[in-house]
C-alpha positions in Angstrom: -51.0 -50.2 -16.4 -48.5 -52.9 -15.0 -45.4 -51.5 -16.1 -46.4 -48.0 -14.5 -47.1 -50.1 -11.8 -43.7 -51.9 -11.7 -41.8 -48.4 -12.6 -43.6 -46.5 -9.6 -42.5 -49.6 -7.0 -39.1 -49.2 -8.7 -38.9 -45.4 -7.5 -40.4 -46.1 -4.3 -37.5 -48.5 -3.6 -35.0 -45.9 -5.1 -36.4 -43.6 -3.0 -36.8 -45.1 0.1 -33.0 -45.8 0.4 -31.9 -42.3 -0.8 -34.1 -41.5 2.1 -32.5 -43.6 4.8 -28.8 -42.5 2.7 -29.7 -38.9 3.2 -30.9 -39.7 7.1 -27.4 -41.6 7.7 -25.6 -38.9 6.3 -26.9 -36.0 8.3 -28.7 -34.0 5.3 -32.2 -34.8 6.5 -33.5 -35.2 9.8 -35.7 -37.9 9.6 -36.9 -40.2 6.6 -39.8 -38.0 5.6 -37.7 -35.2 4.7 -35.2 -37.9 3.3 -37.7 -38.7 0.6 -38.7 -35.3 -0.3 -35.2 -34.5 -1.0 -35.0 -37.5 -2.9 -37.9 -37.3 -5.0 -36.5 -33.5 -5.9 -33.3 -34.4 -6.7 -35.1 -37.4 -9.0 -37.7 -35.2 -10.8 -35.2 -32.3 -11.4 -32.2 -34.6 -13.0 -29.8 -34.0 -9.9 -29.8 -38.0 -9.2 -29.0 -38.7 -13.0 -26.6 -35.5 -13.1 -25.0 -37.0 -9.5 -24.9 -40.5 -11.4 -23.1 -39.5 -14.6 -20.4 -37.3 -12.6 -19.4 -40.5 -10.1 -19.5 -42.8 -13.4 -17.2 -40.2 -15.2 -15.0 -40.4 -11.6 -14.7 -43.8 -11.6 -13.5 -44.1 -15.3 -10.9 -41.8 -14.4 
């Protein structure tokens, strides 16, 4: 049970930070919209694919 709470806390922090970045980049109008977009990116695997692409780019 504790592990799930820790995992959820980590996810919440990532979503909050991503939401702020999306608002700053003009991709989301507010933090709520940014959080919805961030959660969707995580849940669909888009965020992981983008991270992998960035890592590949950094190795080139």
